[in-house]
Wavefront OBJ file of the C-alpha trace (Angstrom):
o trace
v 2.621 -9.384 10.329
v 4.157 -5.901 10.368
v 7.018 -7.060 8.125
v 4.465 -8.226 5.537
v 2.729 -4.854 5.661
v 6.032 -3.005 5.255
v 7.101 -5.261 2.364
v 4.198 -4.470 0.045
v 4.817 -3.148 -3.448
v 4.524 0.662 -3.550
v 1.758 1.922 -5.840
v 1.414 5.511 -4.606
v 4.229 7.398 -2.897
v 3.383 10.375 -0.710
v 6.174 12.489 0.726
v 4.832 13.710 4.034
v 4.985 12.719 7.672
v 1.918 11.124 9.247
v 1.311 11.277 12.977
v -0.525 8.564 14.906
v -4.177 9.651 14.870
v -5.055 7.703 18.031
v -2.565 8.864 20.659
v 0.241 10.593 18.805
v 2.610 7.765 19.801
v 4.497 7.555 16.491
v 5.218 9.256 13.207
v 5.736 7.591 9.852
v 7.566 9.253 6.953
v 5.376 8.783 3.880
v 2.666 7.178 6.015
v -0.086 7.935 3.498
v 1.775 6.055 0.769
v -0.122 3.036 -0.547
v 1.261 -0.503 -0.807
v -0.156 -3.706 -2.300
v 0.351 -7.436 -2.466
v -1.574 -7.636 -5.728
v -4.870 -8.423 -3.993
v -5.220 -5.786 -1.274
v -3.998 -2.231 -0.794
v -3.120 -0.473 2.464
v -1.367 2.612 3.748
v 2.253 2.396 4.786
v 1.424 3.529 8.322
v -0.927 0.548 8.837
v 2.050 -1.513 10.068
v 2.634 0.994 12.875
v -1.020 0.847 13.963
v -0.881 -2.961 14.009
v 2.365 -2.874 15.992
v 1.320 -0.226 18.517
v -2.370 -1.015 18.964
v -2.823 -4.598 17.725
v -5.677 -3.418 15.536
v -7.758 -6.133 13.890
v -7.421 -6.626 10.161
v -10.148 -8.056 7.892
v -10.304 -11.858 8.024
v -9.999 -12.177 4.229
v -6.797 -10.136 4.297
v -5.362 -12.216 7.145
v -6.191 -15.455 5.287
v -4.454 -14.135 2.175
v -1.352 -13.224 4.191
v -1.315 -16.679 5.785
v -1.791 -18.347 2.380
v 1.310 -16.498 1.169
v 3.217 -17.639 4.279
v 3.683 -14.027 5.394
v 5.727 -13.152 2.284
v 4.425 -10.567 -0.173
v 4.146 -12.325 -3.543
v 5.706 -10.941 -6.680
v 3.301 -8.973 -8.846
v 3.643 -8.260 -12.555
v 4.474 -4.679 -13.528
v 1.287 -4.285 -15.587
v -0.847 -5.323 -12.599
v 1.006 -2.896 -10.317
v 0.422 -0.073 -12.813
v -3.281 -0.933 -12.973
v -3.533 -0.947 -9.176
v -1.659 2.350 -9.023
v -4.045 3.995 -11.497
v -7.084 2.593 -9.651
v -5.806 3.833 -6.277
v -5.057 7.267 -7.712
v -8.514 7.561 -9.303
v -10.219 6.308 -6.133
v -8.423 8.964 -4.096
v -9.455 11.654 -6.561
v -6.117 12.216 -8.273
v -6.143 13.037 -11.964
v -3.383 11.875 -14.246
v -1.719 13.811 -17.008
v -1.618 11.467 -20.004
v 1.852 12.766 -20.862
v 3.288 12.074 -17.411
v 3.820 9.093 -15.165
v 4.697 5.496 -15.807
v 4.053 3.997 -19.195
v 2.632 0.567 -19.845
v 4.592 -1.759 -22.078
v 2.018 -0.987 -24.809
v 3.150 2.663 -24.717
v 6.866 1.931 -25.077
l 1 2 3 4 5 6 7 8 9 10 11 12 13 14 15 16 17 18 19 20 21 22 23 24 25 26 27 28 29 30 31 32 33 34 35 36 37 38 39 40 41 42 43 44 45 46 47 48 49 50 51 52 53 54 55 56 57 58 59 60 61 62 63 64 65 66 67 68 69 70 71 72 73 74 75 76 77 78 79 80 81 82 83 84 85 86 87 88 89 90 91 92 93 94 95 96 97 98 99 100 101 102 103 104 105 106 107
C-alpha cells in the first residue's frame, strides 16, 4: 500500500519538511507535495501515516488501488496538468498565466 502511495504522479511539489502531526515520529521531505493516480489525490506524507499508524483510507480509494493491482496507472499529461491546476486552485494558489507548464494547445 505505501509503495502505491509513494508512486503517484506528482502534481504539486512543495519543498519543505513535514513533521508527523500525531507523535512526531517521522519527518518527510516535501511531505505537503500532492500526488495522484488520475482519480484521487493525496499528500506525499500520507504513506508515512499509513506505515506508522495504519490509518484507514476511504473504501472507494482502496477499491481503486486494488482494481489497479497496487500499481499506479499511467495518466496522460493533459489530465495531470488539469489535476495540478485544480489542486492549486483548491489550495488557494494563483497562477501567473505566463509561468508554469503549458498545455499542448499552448505550444
